[in-house]
SEFIZA-3560 file (N, C-alpha, C; in Angstrom, 3 decimals):
REM SEFIZA-3560
<numar><xx>40.210</xx><yy>-34.560</yy><zz>-66.763</zz><atom>N</atom></numar>
<numar><xx>41.069</xx><yy>-35.323</yy><zz>-65.885</zz><atom>CA</atom></numar>
<numar><xx>40.953</xx><yy>-34.790</yy><zz>-64.464</zz><atom>C</atom></numar>
<numar><xx>40.743</xx><yy>-35.697</yy><zz>-63.550</zz><atom>N</atom></numar>
<numar><xx>40.581</xx><yy>-35.322</yy><zz>-62.149</zz><atom>CA</atom></numar>
<numar><xx>41.940</xx><yy>-35.151</yy><zz>-61.466</zz><atom>C</atom></numar>
<numar><xx>42.005</xx><yy>-34.221</yy><zz>-60.521</zz><atom>N</atom></numar>
<numar><xx>43.230</xx><yy>-34.018</yy><zz>-59.760</zz><atom>CA</atom></numar>
<numar><xx>43.422</xx><yy>-35.205</yy><zz>-58.821</zz><atom>C</atom></numar>
<numar><xx>44.679</xx><yy>-35.484</yy><zz>-58.469</zz><atom>N</atom></numar>
<numar><xx>44.942</xx><yy>-36.619</yy><zz>-57.586</zz><atom>CA</atom></numar>
<numar><xx>44.326</xx><yy>-36.420</yy><zz>-56.205</zz><atom>C</atom></numar>
<numar><xx>44.053</xx><yy>-35.179</yy><zz>-55.833</zz><atom>N</atom></numar>
<numar><xx>43.425</xx><yy>-34.940</yy><zz>-54.533</zz><atom>CA</atom></numar>
<numar><xx>42.018</xx><yy>-35.536</yy><zz>-54.475</zz><atom>C</atom></numar>
<numar><xx>41.390</xx><yy>-35.786</yy><zz>-55.625</zz><atom>N</atom></numar>
<numar><xx>40.069</xx><yy>-36.404</yy><zz>-55.632</zz><atom>CA</atom></numar>
<numar><xx>40.127</xx><yy>-37.841</yy><zz>-55.124</zz><atom>C</atom></numar>
<numar><xx>41.323</xx><yy>-38.420</yy><zz>-55.069</zz><atom>N</atom></numar>
<numar><xx>41.492</xx><yy>-39.780</yy><zz>-54.544</zz><atom>CA</atom></numar>
<numar><xx>41.735</xx><yy>-39.770</yy><zz>-53.042</zz><atom>C</atom></numar>
<numar><xx>41.719</xx><yy>-38.595</yy><zz>-52.441</zz><atom>N</atom></numar>
<numar><xx>41.938</xx><yy>-38.493</yy><zz>-51.009</zz><atom>CA</atom></numar>
<numar><xx>43.376</xx><yy>-38.206</yy><zz>-50.624</zz><atom>C</atom></numar>
<numar><xx>44.208</xx><yy>-37.927</yy><zz>-51.600</zz><atom>N</atom></numar>
<numar><xx>45.606</xx><yy>-37.579</yy><zz>-51.330</zz><atom>CA</atom></numar>
<numar><xx>45.696</xx><yy>-36.070</yy><zz>-51.153</zz><atom>C</atom></numar>
<numar><xx>46.623</xx><yy>-35.620</yy><zz>-50.343</zz><atom>N</atom></numar>
<numar><xx>46.757</xx><yy>-34.197</yy><zz>-50.031</zz><atom>CA</atom></numar>
<numar><xx>47.497</xx><yy>-33.408</yy><zz>-51.093</zz><atom>C</atom></numar>
<numar><xx>47.518</xx><yy>-32.118</yy><zz>-50.889</zz><atom>N</atom></numar>
<numar><xx>48.178</xx><yy>-31.193</yy><zz>-51.824</zz><atom>CA</atom></numar>
<numar><xx>49.684</xx><yy>-31.444</yy><zz>-51.921</zz><atom>C</atom></numar>
<numar><xx>50.326</xx><yy>-31.782</yy><zz>-50.804</zz><atom>N</atom></numar>
<numar><xx>51.768</xx><yy>-32.046</yy><zz>-50.834</zz><atom>CA</atom></numar>
<numar><xx>52.064</xx><yy>-33.254</yy><zz>-51.714</zz><atom>C</atom></numar>
<numar><xx>51.280</xx><yy>-34.320</yy><zz>-51.547</zz><atom>N</atom></numar>
<numar><xx>51.480</xx><yy>-35.507</yy><zz>-52.385</zz><atom>CA</atom></numar>
<numar><xx>51.167</xx><yy>-35.180</yy><zz>-53.836</zz><atom>C</atom></numar>
<numar><xx>50.163</xx><yy>-34.368</yy><zz>-54.059</zz><atom>N</atom></numar>
<numar><xx>49.828</xx><yy>-33.967</yy><zz>-55.421</zz><atom>CA</atom></numar>
<numar><xx>51.027</xx><yy>-33.272</yy><zz>-56.075</zz><atom>C</atom></numar>
<numar><xx>51.662</xx><yy>-32.362</yy><zz>-55.347</zz><atom>N</atom></numar>
<numar><xx>52.822</xx><yy>-31.654</yy><zz>-55.891</zz><atom>CA</atom></numar>
<numar><xx>53.969</xx><yy>-32.620</yy><zz>-56.191</zz><atom>C</atom></numar>
<numar><xx>54.197</xx><yy>-33.555</yy><zz>-55.277</zz><atom>N</atom></numar>
<numar><xx>55.261</xx><yy>-34.531</yy><zz>-55.505</zz><atom>CA</atom></numar>
<numar><xx>54.951</xx><yy>-35.411</yy><zz>-56.709</zz><atom>C</atom></numar>
<numar><xx>53.721</xx><yy>-35.844</yy><zz>-56.828</zz><atom>N</atom></numar>
<numar><xx>53.340</xx><yy>-36.662</yy><zz>-57.993</zz><atom>CA</atom></numar>
<numar><xx>53.495</xx><yy>-35.866</yy><zz>-59.285</zz><atom>C</atom></numar>
<numar><xx>53.101</xx><yy>-34.611</yy><zz>-59.270</zz><atom>N</atom></numar>
<numar><xx>53.280</xx><yy>-33.759</yy><zz>-60.450</zz><atom>CA</atom></numar>
<numar><xx>54.757</xx><yy>-33.682</yy><zz>-60.831</zz><atom>C</atom></numar>
<numar><xx>55.624</xx><yy>-33.593</yy><zz>-59.820</zz><atom>N</atom></numar>
<numar><xx>57.054</xx><yy>-33.442</yy><zz>-60.094</zz><atom>CA</atom></numar>
<numar><xx>57.669</xx><yy>-34.685</yy><zz>-60.719</zz><atom>C</atom></numar>
<numar><xx>56.977</xx><yy>-35.820</yy><zz>-60.615</zz><atom>N</atom></numar>
<numar><xx>57.486</xx><yy>-37.052</yy><zz>-61.232</zz><atom>CA</atom></numar>
<numar><xx>56.639</xx><yy>-37.471</yy><zz>-62.430</zz><atom>C</atom></numar>
<numar><xx>55.853</xx><yy>-36.522</yy><zz>-62.952</zz><atom>N</atom></numar>
<numar><xx>55.131</xx><yy>-36.758</yy><zz>-64.202</zz><atom>CA</atom></numar>
<numar><xx>53.746</xx><yy>-37.355</yy><zz>-64.075</zz><atom>C</atom></numar>
<numar><xx>53.183</xx><yy>-37.352</yy><zz>-62.885</zz><atom>N</atom></numar>
<numar><xx>51.828</xx><yy>-37.883</yy><zz>-62.685</zz><atom>CA</atom></numar>
<numar><xx>50.932</xx><yy>-36.695</yy><zz>-62.358</zz><atom>C</atom></numar>
<numar><xx>50.070</xx><yy>-36.333</yy><zz>-63.309</zz><atom>N</atom></numar>
<numar><xx>49.321</xx><yy>-35.085</yy><zz>-63.195</zz><atom>CA</atom></numar>
<numar><xx>47.828</xx><yy>-35.244</yy><zz>-62.959</zz><atom>C</atom></numar>
<numar><xx>47.341</xx><yy>-36.471</yy><zz>-62.889</zz><atom>N</atom></numar>
<numar><xx>45.915</xx><yy>-36.659</yy><zz>-62.669</zz><atom>CA</atom></numar>
<numar><xx>45.652</xx><yy>-37.984</yy><zz>-61.969</zz><atom>C</atom></numar>
<numar><xx>44.442</xx><yy>-38.085</yy><zz>-61.426</zz><atom>N</atom></numar>
<numar><xx>44.025</xx><yy>-39.333</yy><zz>-60.786</zz><atom>CA</atom></numar>
<numar><xx>44.052</xx><yy>-40.473</yy><zz>-61.801</zz><atom>C</atom></numar>
<numar><xx>43.644</xx><yy>-40.182</yy><zz>-63.018</zz><atom>N</atom></numar>
<numar><xx>43.626</xx><yy>-41.214</yy><zz>-64.056</zz><atom>CA</atom></numar>
<numar><xx>45.027</xx><yy>-41.721</yy><zz>-64.373</zz><atom>C</atom></numar>
<numar><xx>45.990</xx><yy>-40.810</yy><zz>-64.433</zz><atom>N</atom></numar>
<numar><xx>47.378</xx><yy>-41.224</yy><zz>-64.681</zz><atom>CA</atom></numar>
<numar><xx>47.899</xx><yy>-42.093</yy><zz>-63.543</zz><atom>C</atom></numar>
<numar><xx>47.586</xx><yy>-41.707</yy><zz>-62.307</zz><atom>N</atom></numar>
<numar><xx>48.016</xx><yy>-42.503</yy><zz>-61.162</zz><atom>CA</atom></numar>
<numar><xx>47.398</xx><yy>-43.898</yy><zz>-61.223</zz><atom>C</atom></numar>
<numar><xx>46.136</xx><yy>-43.961</yy><zz>-61.527</zz><atom>N</atom></numar>
<numar><xx>45.453</xx><yy>-45.253</yy><zz>-61.611</zz><atom>CA</atom></numar>
<numar><xx>46.014</xx><yy>-46.105</yy><zz>-62.749</zz><atom>C</atom></numar>
<numar><xx>46.379</xx><yy>-45.449</yy><zz>-63.835</zz><atom>N</atom></numar>
<numar><xx>46.912</xx><yy>-46.177</yy><zz>-64.991</zz><atom>CA</atom></numar>
<numar><xx>48.296</xx><yy>-46.772</yy><zz>-64.696</zz><atom>C</atom></numar>
<numar><xx>49.178</xx><yy>-45.995</yy><zz>-64.092</zz><atom>N</atom></numar>
<numar><xx>50.533</xx><yy>-46.512</yy><zz>-63.855</zz><atom>CA</atom></numar>
<numar><xx>50.623</xx><yy>-47.359</yy><zz>-62.601</zz><atom>C</atom></numar>
<numar><xx>49.725</xx><yy>-47.126</yy><zz>-61.659</zz><atom>N</atom></numar>
<numar><xx>49.682</xx><yy>-47.918</yy><zz>-60.443</zz><atom>CA</atom></numar>
<numar><xx>50.580</xx><yy>-47.394</yy><zz>-59.340</zz><atom>C</atom></numar>
<numar><xx>50.330</xx><yy>-47.909</yy><zz>-58.156</zz><atom>N</atom></numar>
<numar><xx>51.037</xx><yy>-47.436</yy><zz>-56.967</zz><atom>CA</atom></numar>
<numar><xx>52.520</xx><yy>-47.787</yy><zz>-56.998</zz><atom>C</atom></numar>
<numar><xx>52.859</xx><yy>-48.951</yy><zz>-57.537</zz><atom>N</atom></numar>
<numar><xx>54.264</xx><yy>-49.381</yy><zz>-57.530</zz><atom>CA</atom></numar>
<numar><xx>55.132</xx><yy>-48.488</yy><zz>-58.407</zz><atom>C</atom></numar>
<numar><xx>54.689</xx><yy>-48.215</yy><zz>-59.616</zz><atom>N</atom></numar>
<numar><xx>55.464</xx><yy>-47.349</yy><zz>-60.498</zz><atom>CA</atom></numar>
<numar><xx>55.519</xx><yy>-45.934</yy><zz>-59.946</zz><atom>C</atom></numar>
<numar><xx>54.410</xx><yy>-45.491</yy><zz>-59.356</zz><atom>N</atom></numar>
<numar><xx>54.382</xx><yy>-44.144</yy><zz>-58.774</zz><atom>CA</atom></numar>
<numar><xx>55.384</xx><yy>-44.028</yy><zz>-57.634</zz><atom>C</atom></numar>
<numar><xx>55.414</xx><yy>-45.019</yy><zz>-56.743</zz><atom>N</atom></numar>
<numar><xx>56.342</xx><yy>-44.937</yy><zz>-55.611</zz><atom>CA</atom></numar>
<numar><xx>57.784</xx><yy>-45.101</yy><zz>-56.089</zz><atom>C</atom></numar>
<numar><xx>58.006</xx><yy>-45.847</yy><zz>-57.138</zz><atom>N</atom></numar>
<numar><xx>59.351</xx><yy>-45.965</yy><zz>-57.710</zz><atom>CA</atom></numar>
<numar><xx>59.840</xx><yy>-44.597</yy><zz>-58.164</zz><atom>C</atom></numar>
<numar><xx>58.986</xx><yy>-43.874</yy><zz>-58.886</zz><atom>N</atom></numar>
<numar><xx>59.358</xx><yy>-42.538</yy><zz>-59.352</zz><atom>CA</atom></numar>
<numar><xx>59.602</xx><yy>-41.600</yy><zz>-58.169</zz><atom>C</atom></numar>
<numar><xx>58.717</xx><yy>-41.672</yy><zz>-57.174</zz><atom>N</atom></numar>
<numar><xx>58.870</xx><yy>-40.816</yy><zz>-55.996</zz><atom>CA</atom></numar>
<numar><xx>60.163</xx><yy>-41.120</yy><zz>-55.255</zz><atom>C</atom></numar>
<numar><xx>60.481</xx><yy>-42.389</yy><zz>-55.094</zz><atom>N</atom></numar>
<numar><xx>61.678</xx><yy>-42.785</yy><zz>-54.344</zz><atom>CA</atom></numar>
<numar><xx>62.945</xx><yy>-42.298</yy><zz>-55.038</zz><atom>C</atom></numar>
<numar><xx>62.937</xx><yy>-42.315</yy><zz>-56.367</zz><atom>N</atom></numar>
<numar><xx>64.103</xx><yy>-41.805</yy><zz>-57.103</zz><atom>CA</atom></numar>
<numar><xx>64.322</xx><yy>-40.320</yy><zz>-56.839</zz><atom>C</atom></numar>
<numar><xx>63.233</xx><yy>-39.560</yy><zz>-56.827</zz><atom>N</atom></numar>
<numar><xx>63.354</xx><yy>-38.105</yy><zz>-56.651</zz><atom>CA</atom></numar>
<numar><xx>63.389</xx><yy>-37.699</yy><zz>-55.184</zz><atom>C</atom></numar>
<numar><xx>62.656</xx><yy>-38.423</yy><zz>-54.363</zz><atom>N</atom></numar>
<numar><xx>62.560</xx><yy>-38.119</yy><zz>-52.931</zz><atom>CA</atom></numar>
<numar><xx>63.015</xx><yy>-39.348</yy><zz>-52.151</zz><atom>C</atom></numar>
<numar><xx>64.305</xx><yy>-39.450</yy><zz>-51.851</zz><atom>N</atom></numar>
<numar><xx>64.851</xx><yy>-40.643</yy><zz>-51.196</zz><atom>CA</atom></numar>
<numar><xx>64.199</xx><yy>-40.997</yy><zz>-49.862</zz><atom>C</atom></numar>
<numar><xx>63.573</xx><yy>-40.039</yy><zz>-49.219</zz><atom>N</atom></numar>
<numar><xx>62.920</xx><yy>-40.310</yy><zz>-47.938</zz><atom>CA</atom></numar>
<numar><xx>61.571</xx><yy>-40.997</yy><zz>-48.052</zz><atom>C</atom></numar>
<numar><xx>61.126</xx><yy>-41.249</yy><zz>-49.273</zz><atom>N</atom></numar>
<numar><xx>59.848</xx><yy>-41.922</yy><zz>-49.485</zz><atom>CA</atom></numar>
<numar><xx>59.874</xx><yy>-43.299</yy><zz>-48.828</zz><atom>C</atom></numar>
<numar><xx>58.836</xx><yy>-43.601</yy><zz>-48.053</zz><atom>N</atom></numar>
<numar><xx>58.808</xx><yy>-44.870</yy><zz>-47.324</zz><atom>CA</atom></numar>
<numar><xx>57.654</xx><yy>-45.754</yy><zz>-47.801</zz><atom>C</atom></numar>
<numar><xx>57.634</xx><yy>-46.962</yy><zz>-47.273</zz><atom>N</atom></numar>
<numar><xx>56.634</xx><yy>-47.945</yy><zz>-47.684</zz><atom>CA</atom></numar>
<numar><xx>55.214</xx><yy>-47.480</yy><zz>-47.375</zz><atom>C</atom></numar>
<numar><xx>55.053</xx><yy>-46.649</yy><zz>-46.367</zz><atom>N</atom></numar>
<numar><xx>53.721</xx><yy>-46.160</yy><zz>-46.021</zz><atom>CA</atom></numar>
<numar><xx>53.122</xx><yy>-45.339</yy><zz>-47.169</zz><atom>C</atom></numar>
<numar><xx>53.956</xx><yy>-44.627</yy><zz>-47.896</zz><atom>N</atom></numar>
<numar><xx>53.477</xx><yy>-43.883</yy><zz>-49.077</zz><atom>CA</atom></numar>
<numar><xx>52.907</xx><yy>-44.859</yy><zz>-50.095</zz><atom>C</atom></numar>
<numar><xx>53.570</xx><yy>-45.979</yy><zz>-50.284</zz><atom>N</atom></numar>
<numar><xx>53.063</xx><yy>-47.009</yy><zz>-51.202</zz><atom>CA</atom></numar>
<numar><xx>51.692</xx><yy>-47.497</yy><zz>-50.743</zz><atom>C</atom></numar>
<numar><xx>51.535</xx><yy>-47.736</yy><zz>-49.457</zz><atom>N</atom></numar>
<numar><xx>50.233</xx><yy>-48.155</yy><zz>-48.930</zz><atom>CA</atom></numar>
<numar><xx>49.169</xx><yy>-47.087</yy><zz>-49.192</zz><atom>C</atom></numar>
<numar><xx>49.514</xx><yy>-45.829</yy><zz>-48.951</zz><atom>N</atom></numar>
<numar><xx>48.555</xx><yy>-44.741</yy><zz>-49.176</zz><atom>CA</atom></numar>
<numar><xx>48.149</xx><yy>-44.652</yy><zz>-50.646</zz><atom>C</atom></numar>
<numar><xx>49.120</xx><yy>-44.756</yy><zz>-51.536</zz><atom>N</atom></numar>
<numar><xx>48.809</xx><yy>-44.679</yy><zz>-52.966</zz><atom>CA</atom></numar>
<numar><xx>47.909</xx><yy>-45.831</yy><zz>-53.394</zz><atom>C</atom></numar>
<numar><xx>48.226</xx><yy>-47.038</yy><zz>-52.948</zz><atom>N</atom></numar>
<numar><xx>47.417</xx><yy>-48.206</yy><zz>-53.307</zz><atom>CA</atom></numar>
<numar><xx>45.997</xx><yy>-48.066</yy><zz>-52.765</zz><atom>C</atom></numar>
<numar><xx>45.886</xx><yy>-47.637</yy><zz>-51.530</zz><atom>N</atom></numar>
<numar><xx>44.557</xx><yy>-47.448</yy><zz>-50.945</zz><atom>CA</atom></numar>
<numar><xx>43.772</xx><yy>-46.376</yy><zz>-51.705</zz><atom>C</atom></numar>
<numar><xx>44.439</xx><yy>-45.291</yy><zz>-52.065</zz><atom>N</atom></numar>
<numar><xx>43.769</xx><yy>-44.223</yy><zz>-52.819</zz><atom>CA</atom></numar>
<numar><xx>43.265</xx><yy>-44.730</yy><zz>-54.155</zz><atom>C</atom></numar>
<numar><xx>44.085</xx><yy>-45.516</yy><zz>-54.843</zz><atom>N</atom></numar>
<numar><xx>43.681</xx><yy>-46.078</yy><zz>-56.130</zz><atom>CA</atom></numar>
<numar><xx>42.463</xx><yy>-46.985</yy><zz>-55.966</zz><atom>C</atom></numar>
<numar><xx>42.443</xx><yy>-47.745</yy><zz>-54.877</zz><atom>N</atom></numar>
<numar><xx>41.329</xx><yy>-48.665</yy><zz>-54.626</zz><atom>CA</atom></numar>
<numar><xx>40.099</xx><yy>-47.969</yy><zz>-54.062</zz><atom>C</atom></numar>
<numar><xx>40.260</xx><yy>-46.709</yy><zz>-53.656</zz><atom>N</atom></numar>
<numar><xx>39.131</xx><yy>-45.965</yy><zz>-53.106</zz><atom>CA</atom></numar>
<numar><xx>38.790</xx><yy>-46.364</yy><zz>-51.681</zz><atom>C</atom></numar>
<numar><xx>39.805</xx><yy>-46.787</yy><zz>-50.922</zz><atom>N</atom></numar>
<numar><xx>39.602</xx><yy>-47.193</yy><zz>-49.536</zz><atom>CA</atom></numar>
<numar><xx>40.616</xx><yy>-46.469</yy><zz>-48.645</zz><atom>C</atom></numar>
<numar><xx>40.442</xx><yy>-46.606</yy><zz>-47.342</zz><atom>N</atom></numar>
<numar><xx>41.421</xx><yy>-46.062</yy><zz>-46.414</zz><atom>CA</atom></numar>
<numar><xx>42.570</xx><yy>-47.049</yy><zz>-46.281</zz><atom>C</atom></numar>
<numar><xx>43.744</xx><yy>-46.548</yy><zz>-45.929</zz><atom>N</atom></numar>
<numar><xx>44.920</xx><yy>-47.399</yy><zz>-45.834</zz><atom>CA</atom></numar>
<numar><xx>44.698</xx><yy>-48.561</yy><zz>-44.870</zz><atom>C</atom></numar>
<numar><xx>44.019</xx><yy>-48.312</yy><zz>-43.768</zz><atom>N</atom></numar>
<numar><xx>43.799</xx><yy>-49.364</yy><zz>-42.777</zz><atom>CA</atom></numar>
<numar><xx>42.901</xx><yy>-50.482</yy><zz>-43.303</zz><atom>C</atom></numar>
<numar><xx>42.238</xx><yy>-50.248</yy><zz>-44.431</zz><atom>N</atom></numar>
<numar><xx>41.378</xx><yy>-51.265</yy><zz>-45.025</zz><atom>CA</atom></numar>
<numar><xx>42.120</xx><yy>-52.185</yy><zz>-45.999</zz><atom>C</atom></numar>
<numar><xx>43.385</xx><yy>-51.890</yy><zz>-46.292</zz><atom>N</atom></numar>
<numar><xx>44.158</xx><yy>-52.787</yy><zz>-47.156</zz><atom>CA</atom></numar>
<numar><xx>44.333</xx><yy>-54.126</yy><zz>-46.449</zz><atom>C</atom></numar>
<numar><xx>44.144</xx><yy>-55.199</yy><zz>-47.189</zz><atom>N</atom></numar>
<numar><xx>44.298</xx><yy>-56.529</yy><zz>-46.609</zz><atom>CA</atom></numar>
<numar><xx>45.759</xx><yy>-56.759</yy><zz>-46.228</zz><atom>C</atom></numar>
<numar><xx>45.962</xx><yy>-57.609</yy><zz>-45.232</zz><atom>N</atom></numar>
<numar><xx>47.325</xx><yy>-57.932</yy><zz>-44.793</zz><atom>CA</atom></numar>
<numar><xx>48.140</xx><yy>-58.541</yy><zz>-45.927</zz><atom>C</atom></numar>
<numar><xx>47.512</xx><yy>-59.354</yy><zz>-46.765</zz><atom>N</atom></numar>
<numar><xx>48.241</xx><yy>-59.961</yy><zz>-47.887</zz><atom>CA</atom></numar>
<numar><xx>48.692</xx><yy>-58.902</yy><zz>-48.885</zz><atom>C</atom></numar>
<numar><xx>47.856</xx><yy>-57.905</yy><zz>-49.088</zz><atom>N</atom></numar>
<numar><xx>48.216</xx><yy>-56.805</yy><zz>-49.991</zz><atom>CA</atom></numar>
<numar><xx>49.380</xx><yy>-56.018</yy><zz>-49.414</zz><atom>C</atom></numar>
<numar><xx>49.307</xx><yy>-55.695</yy><zz>-48.115</zz><atom>N</atom></numar>
<numar><xx>50.389</xx><yy>-54.950</yy><zz>-47.469</zz><atom>CA</atom></numar>
<numar><xx>51.696</xx><yy>-55.734</yy><zz>-47.523</zz><atom>C</atom></numar>
<numar><xx>51.614</xx><yy>-57.047</yy><zz>-47.310</zz><atom>N</atom></numar>
<numar><xx>52.821</xx><yy>-57.879</yy><zz>-47.344</zz><atom>CA</atom></numar>
<numar><xx>53.435</xx><yy>-57.876</yy><zz>-48.737</zz><atom>C</atom></numar>
<numar><xx>52.612</xx><yy>-57.958</yy><zz>-49.761</zz><atom>N</atom></numar>
<numar><xx>53.102</xx><yy>-57.944</yy><zz>-51.143</zz><atom>CA</atom></numar>
<numar><xx>53.715</xx><yy>-56.591</yy><zz>-51.487</zz><atom>C</atom></numar>
<numar><xx>53.071</xx><yy>-55.524</yy><zz>-51.059</zz><atom>N</atom></numar>
<numar><xx>53.596</xx><yy>-54.181</yy><zz>-51.310</zz><atom>CA</atom></numar>
<numar><xx>54.907</xx><yy>-53.960</yy><zz>-50.559</zz><atom>C</atom></numar>
<numar><xx>54.977</xx><yy>-54.446</yy><zz>-49.324</zz><atom>N</atom></numar>
<numar><xx>56.197</xx><yy>-54.300</yy><zz>-48.537</zz><atom>CA</atom></numar>
<numar><xx>57.353</xx><yy>-55.063</yy><zz>-49.186</zz><atom>C</atom></numar>
<numar><xx>57.071</xx><yy>-56.263</yy><zz>-49.691</zz><atom>N</atom></numar>
<numar><xx>58.110</xx><yy>-57.053</yy><zz>-50.368</zz><atom>CA</atom></numar>
<numar><xx>58.583</xx><yy>-56.328</yy><zz>-51.628</zz><atom>C</atom></numar>
<numar><xx>57.645</xx><yy>-55.773</yy><zz>-52.385</zz><atom>N</atom></numar>
<numar><xx>58.004</xx><yy>-55.006</yy><zz>-53.579</zz><atom>CA</atom></numar>
<numar><xx>58.906</xx><yy>-53.837</yy><zz>-53.199</zz><atom>C</atom></numar>
<numar><xx>58.499</xx><yy>-53.089</yy><zz>-52.161</zz><atom>N</atom></numar>
<numar><xx>59.250</xx><yy>-51.910</yy><zz>-51.747</zz><atom>CA</atom></numar>
<numar><xx>60.658</xx><yy>-52.294</yy><zz>-51.303</zz><atom>C</atom></numar>
<numar><xx>60.762</xx><yy>-53.359</yy><zz>-50.541</zz><atom>N</atom></numar>
<numar><xx>62.067</xx><yy>-53.807</yy><zz>-50.061</zz><atom>CA</atom></numar>
<numar><xx>62.979</xx><yy>-54.169</yy><zz>-51.234</zz><atom>C</atom></numar>
<numar><xx>62.433</xx><yy>-54.881</yy><zz>-52.211</zz><atom>N</atom></numar>
<numar><xx>63.218</xx><yy>-55.232</yy><zz>-53.406</zz><atom>CA</atom></numar>
<numar><xx>63.592</xx><yy>-53.994</yy><zz>-54.210</zz><atom>C</atom></numar>
<numar><xx>62.662</xx><yy>-53.051</yy><zz>-54.314</zz><atom>N</atom></numar>
<numar><xx>62.930</xx><yy>-51.820</yy><zz>-55.051</zz><atom>CA</atom></numar>
<numar><xx>64.048</xx><yy>-51.034</yy><zz>-54.381</zz><atom>C</atom></numar>
<numar><xx>63.973</xx><yy>-50.910</yy><zz>-53.058</zz><atom>N</atom></numar>
<numar><xx>64.992</xx><yy>-50.175</yy><zz>-52.315</zz><atom>CA</atom></numar>
<numar><xx>66.346</xx><yy>-50.838</yy><zz>-52.486</zz><atom>C</atom></numar>
<numar><xx>66.384</xx><yy>-52.154</yy><zz>-52.433</zz><atom>N</atom></numar>
<numar><xx>67.642</xx><yy>-52.883</yy><zz>-52.629</zz><atom>CA</atom></numar>
<numar><xx>68.218</xx><yy>-52.588</yy><zz>-54.004</zz><atom>C</atom></numar>
<numar><xx>67.346</xx><yy>-52.508</yy><zz>-54.994</zz><atom>N</atom></numar>
<numar><xx>67.774</xx><yy>-52.199</yy><zz>-56.362</zz><atom>CA</atom></numar>
<numar><xx>68.290</xx><yy>-50.794</yy><zz>-56.522</zz><atom>C</atom></numar>
<numar><xx>67.846</xx><yy>-49.900</yy><zz>-55.656</zz><atom>N</atom></numar>
<numar><xx>68.302</xx><yy>-48.511</yy><zz>-55.696</zz><atom>CA</atom></numar>
<numar><xx>69.549</xx><yy>-48.300</yy><zz>-54.855</zz><atom>C</atom></numar>
<numar><xx>70.044</xx><yy>-49.397</yy><zz>-54.251</zz><atom>N</atom></numar>
<numar><xx>71.275</xx><yy>-49.316</yy><zz>-53.487</zz><atom>CA</atom></numar>
<numar><xx>71.113</xx><yy>-48.830</yy><zz>-52.070</zz><atom>C</atom></numar>
<numar><xx>69.906</xx><yy>-48.968</yy><zz>-51.517</zz><atom>N</atom></numar>
<numar><xx>69.652</xx><yy>-48.555</yy><zz>-50.146</zz><atom>CA</atom></numar>
<numar><xx>69.357</xx><yy>-49.783</yy><zz>-49.298</zz><atom>C</atom></numar>
<numar><xx>69.561</xx><yy>-49.673</yy><zz>-48.010</zz><atom>N</atom></numar>
<numar><xx>69.340</xx><yy>-50.800</yy><zz>-47.130</zz><atom>CA</atom></numar>
<numar><xx>68.300</xx><yy>-50.572</yy><zz>-46.057</zz><atom>C</atom></numar>
<numar><xx>67.608</xx><yy>-49.433</yy><zz>-46.085</zz><atom>N</atom></numar>
<numar><xx>66.614</xx><yy>-49.165</yy><zz>-45.061</zz><atom>CA</atom></numar>
<numar><xx>65.241</xx><yy>-48.997</yy><zz>-45.680</zz><atom>C</atom></numar>
<numar><xx>64.232</xx><yy>-49.321</yy><zz>-44.921</zz><atom>N</atom></numar>
<numar><xx>62.844</xx><yy>-49.178</yy><zz>-45.388</zz><atom>CA</atom></numar>
<numar><xx>62.217</xx><yy>-48.017</yy><zz>-44.721</zz><atom>C</atom></numar>
//
């Protein structure tokens, strides 16, 4: 199993992912960026939508700036709905 840093994510993100039960690149790819950011947001309330973009880009093997606008819009809508469900009002 490859470490999440092999996807281009840093050591700090790796530690945070480990703390929410994601211990490898394969696990991250299997559960996806949305479930990963949901877990992170529960444990780390300061998690923002940009983290979701970074995770999705890492899974796809591209840089965040290469995510299509439609993908970013869909991820942002997901994040906004998720935050609302967690009882928060800021993105």
